[in-house]
Structures are given as C-alpha cells and as structure tokens.
C-alpha positions as CSV (number, residue, x, y, z in Angstrom):
1,X,91.1,77.2,136.0
2,X,90.7,77.4,132.2
3,X,88.3,80.3,132.6
4,X,90.9,82.3,134.6
5,X,93.5,81.5,131.9
6,X,91.2,82.7,129.1
7,X,90.4,85.9,131.1
8,X,94.1,86.5,131.7
9,X,94.8,86.1,128.0
10,X,92.0,88.5,127.1
11,X,93.3,91.1,129.6
12,X,96.8,90.8,128.2
13,X,95.5,91.3,124.6
14,X,93.6,94.4,125.7
15,X,96.7,95.7,127.4
16,X,98.8,95.1,124.4
17,X,96.3,96.9,122.2
18,X,96.8,100.0,124.3
19,X,100.6,99.7,124.5
20,X,101.8,98.2,121.2
21,X,102.2,100.9,118.5
22,X,101.8,100.5,114.8
23,X,103.6,102.9,112.6
24,X,105.6,103.8,109.6
25,X,109.0,105.3,108.9
26,X,109.3,107.5,105.9
27,X,112.7,108.7,104.8
28,X,114.4,110.5,102.0
29,X,118.1,111.2,101.2
30,X,120.5,111.0,98.3
31,X,119.7,107.3,97.8
32,X,116.0,108.0,97.3
33,X,112.8,107.2,99.3
34,X,112.5,104.4,101.8
35,X,109.5,103.2,103.7
36,X,109.5,100.9,106.7
37,X,106.4,99.5,108.6
38,X,106.7,99.4,112.4
39,X,105.1,96.7,114.5
40,X,106.0,97.2,118.1
41,X,109.8,97.7,118.3
42,X,110.5,96.0,114.9
43,X,110.7,97.6,111.5
44,X,110.0,95.9,108.2
45,X,111.2,97.5,105.1
46,X,108.4,97.7,102.5
47,X,110.0,100.1,99.9
48,X,112.2,99.7,98.0
49,X,111.8,95.9,97.9
50,X,114.7,93.8,96.7
51,X,113.4,91.3,94.2
52,X,115.2,88.4,92.6
53,X,114.9,87.7,88.8
54,X,112.7,84.7,89.7
55,X,110.3,86.8,91.7
56,X,110.2,89.4,89.0
57,X,109.2,86.8,86.4
58,X,106.5,85.5,88.7
59,X,105.2,89.0,89.3
60,X,105.1,89.8,85.6
61,X,103.3,86.5,84.9
62,X,100.8,87.3,87.6
63,X,100.2,90.8,86.3
64,X,99.6,89.4,82.8
65,X,97.0,86.9,84.0
66,X,95.3,89.7,86.0
67,X,95.2,91.9,83.0
68,X,93.7,89.1,80.9
69,X,91.0,88.4,83.5
70,X,90.2,92.1,83.8
71,X,89.9,92.4,80.0
72,X,87.6,89.3,79.8
73,X,85.4,90.7,82.6
74,X,85.1,94.0,80.8
75,X,84.1,92.4,77.6
76,X,81.6,90.2,79.4
77,X,80.1,93.2,81.0
78,X,80.0,95.0,77.7
79,X,78.2,92.1,76.0
80,X,75.6,91.9,78.8
81,X,74.2,95.3,77.7
82,X,73.6,98.6,79.5
83,X,72.2,96.9,82.6
84,X,74.0,98.0,85.8
85,X,73.5,99.8,89.0
86,X,71.5,103.0,89.2
87,X,74.2,105.7,88.9
88,X,72.1,108.3,90.6
89,X,71.7,106.1,93.7
90,X,75.4,105.3,93.8
91,X,76.2,109.0,93.6
92,X,73.9,109.8,96.5
93,X,75.5,107.1,98.6
94,X,79.0,108.3,97.7
95,X,78.1,111.8,98.8
96,X,76.8,110.5,102.1
97,X,79.9,108.4,102.6
98,X,82.2,111.4,101.9
99,X,81.7,113.1,105.3
100,X,82.3,109.7,107.0
101,X,85.7,109.4,105.3
102,X,86.6,113.1,106.1
103,X,85.7,112.6,109.8
104,X,87.6,109.3,109.9
105,X,90.7,111.0,108.4
106,X,90.4,113.8,110.9
107,X,90.2,111.4,113.8
108,X,93.1,109.5,112.4
109,X,95.2,112.7,112.1
110,X,94.4,113.6,115.7
111,X,95.5,110.2,117.0
112,X,98.6,110.0,114.8
113,X,101.8,110.7,116.7
114,X,105.1,111.8,115.2
115,X,107.7,110.0,117.3
116,X,110.6,111.5,115.5
117,X,111.0,114.1,112.9
118,X,114.3,115.0,111.3
119,X,114.8,117.6,108.6
120,X,118.3,118.3,107.5
121,X,118.9,120.5,104.5
122,X,122.1,121.9,103.1
123,X,121.2,124.4,100.4
124,X,123.5,124.9,97.4
125,X,123.2,126.1,93.8
126,X,125.5,126.8,90.9
127,X,125.1,130.5,91.4
128,X,126.3,131.6,94.9
129,X,124.0,134.7,94.7
130,X,121.0,132.4,94.2
131,X,122.2,130.2,97.0
132,X,122.2,133.0,99.5
133,X,118.8,134.3,98.4
134,X,117.1,130.9,98.4
135,X,118.8,130.0,101.7
136,X,117.0,132.9,103.4
137,X,113.7,131.9,101.8
138,X,114.2,128.3,102.9
139,X,114.1,129.3,106.5
140,X,110.7,130.8,106.1
141,X,109.4,127.7,104.3
142,X,110.8,125.4,107.0
143,X,109.3,127.5,109.8
144,X,105.9,127.4,108.2
145,X,106.1,123.6,107.7
146,X,107.1,123.0,111.4
147,X,104.4,125.4,112.6
148,X,101.7,123.5,110.7
149,X,103.0,120.1,111.9
150,X,103.1,121.2,115.5
151,X,99.6,122.7,115.3
152,X,98.1,119.5,113.9
153,X,100.2,116.6,115.3
154,X,101.8,115.5,118.5
155,X,105.5,115.6,118.0
156,X,107.6,113.8,120.6
157,X,111.0,114.7,119.1
158,X,112.0,117.0,116.3
159,X,115.3,118.2,114.8
160,X,115.4,120.7,112.0
161,X,118.4,122.4,110.5
162,X,119.1,124.4,107.4
163,X,122.7,125.0,106.3
164,X,124.3,126.7,103.3
165,X,127.2,125.5,101.1
166,X,128.5,128.0,98.5
167,X,131.0,125.4,97.1
168,X,128.4,122.7,96.2
169,X,126.2,122.9,93.1
170,X,123.0,121.1,94.3
171,X,121.2,120.9,97.6
172,X,121.4,117.9,100.0
173,X,118.1,117.0,101.7
174,X,117.6,114.4,104.4
175,X,114.1,113.8,105.9
176,X,113.1,111.2,108.4
177,X,109.7,110.8,110.0
178,X,108.4,108.1,112.3
179,X,104.6,108.1,112.7
180,X,102.6,105.8,114.9
181,X,99.4,105.1,116.8
182,X,98.3,102.3,119.1
183,X,96.4,99.3,118.0
184,X,93.5,100.3,120.2
185,X,93.3,103.7,118.5
186,X,93.3,102.2,115.1
187,X,90.6,99.7,116.0
188,X,88.5,102.5,117.5
189,X,88.7,104.6,114.4
190,X,87.9,101.6,112.2
191,X,84.9,100.6,114.3
192,X,83.6,104.2,114.4
193,X,83.9,104.7,110.6
194,X,82.6,101.2,109.9
195,X,79.5,101.7,111.9
196,X,78.6,104.9,110.2
197,X,79.5,103.5,106.7
198,X,77.3,100.4,107.4
199,X,74.4,102.7,108.4
200,X,74.7,104.5,105.0
201,X,74.9,101.3,103.1
202,X,71.9,99.9,105.0
203,X,69.8,103.0,104.2
204,X,70.6,102.6,100.5
205,X,70.1,98.8,100.3
206,X,66.7,99.1,98.7
207,X,67.4,102.3,96.6
208,X,70.4,100.9,94.7
209,X,69.1,98.2,92.4
210,X,70.3,96.8,89.1
211,X,69.0,98.8,86.2
212,X,66.4,97.0,84.3
213,X,65.1,95.1,87.4
214,X,61.9,97.2,87.3
215,X,61.3,96.6,83.6
216,X,62.0,92.9,84.0
217,X,59.5,92.7,86.9
218,X,56.9,94.6,84.8
219,X,57.5,92.2,81.9
220,X,57.0,89.2,84.1
221,X,53.9,90.6,85.6
222,X,52.5,91.3,82.1
223,X,53.3,87.7,81.1
224,X,51.5,86.4,84.2
225,X,48.4,88.5,83.5
226,X,48.4,87.4,79.8
227,X,48.5,83.8,81.0
228,X,45.5,84.3,83.2
229,X,43.5,86.0,80.4
230,X,44.1,83.1,78.0
231,X,43.0,80.6,80.6
232,X,39.7,82.4,80.9
C-alpha cells in the first residue's frame, strides 16, 4: 500500500512539473518599473521591495560586514604571493563553456512563452510638429519590435497601440509582459546545460592547477634526492 502511495505522489509531481508554470511579470508605467515572480497562479512582487527602517539598517550592517570580509580576503590573497590558478587554462575552459551558455540561452528562449504582452504608448512632445513626425516613426519602431518578438517567441496574447496627443508635453508609456515556462522545461534545460558544463570541467580537472605546484613538487623531489645522497 505504501509503495502505491509513493508511486502516486511521484506521478503527481511529474504531472505538476509539466503543468505548473514559472514566470515573471515585468511592467513599466509612470510610477516606474515593477517585477513580479510567478509560481503557478500566484504572483510575488520582487521589485520594488518595500523595506522598513529596521530592515534597511540590518541590510546596511550586513553589507558592511560583507565588504570587510571581502577586503580581508583580498589582502590575504595578496600576502600569499602570486600563486594562483593557471590563467591560460582558465581561459581555455571559459572559451569551451561559452558555447554551452549560448546553446542554453537559445534553448531557454525557444521554450520561453509570452503569455501576455501589452504595449500602450501615447506620444507627445512640446513641439506639435515634432510630435507628428515622431508619431509616424514610432509606428515603424513598434512594428519592428513586434515582428522580432513574434519570430522568436510564442506569444499567446498581445495588445499594442500607439496614440498621439498634441496637447501633452511628454509621452506616456505603459508596458506589461508576462513570460513563463514549465518546471519540466526549466529542469530539462538545466540538466542539459549542467551535463555539458560538467564534461568541460571534468576534461580540465588535471589541466587547471594552482601556479607554483610544479615548482613546489620539483623542490620536494630535490630535497628528497639530497637526503638520499647524504645518507650514502
């Protein structure tokens, strides 16, 4: 009976991984930027974050302690001398990891879905002549943006509008984008990129060594030989 319950729970988790979507809502209007993280149907605002004076003081104290630790670590590393990792080996590894990151970003882009896209612009400037000119140019810019997004992303719903106001003195821009992908898609991309990255790291495990290790080994070998000679 317990085995069937465990199997049912695992199946439910797999089903949820393919159904539950993770996402983010990015918006901009007269009040500024806002970002909300989506987990299923719920949204959690992450920016801007309302902080109390007490939280601000704790954050400042934490940042100061972090800066002190970073400074002490830097000084310790400086006192330790020029020993460190072989920069050439690190550069080679970074160059091999770069295609992995590019492919992962491409896979992420193909899986990412735009659930809702709203672009609402009311163009206005101090000079009515400039307003009319730039209003016409604005349509070309908006069409190019929409064409690019539709060619590279799946857009479930979009609403785009550009208006003109000859009485106002500055434009009004409202942008809202909701992007999401399933938990299973995110895990799949992570496993694929992680497997390739681990392969690169594994291949370089013996090539990237602390500088001075070879010299230190030679020195120890010399000391050992010297000891053998003296014993003779």
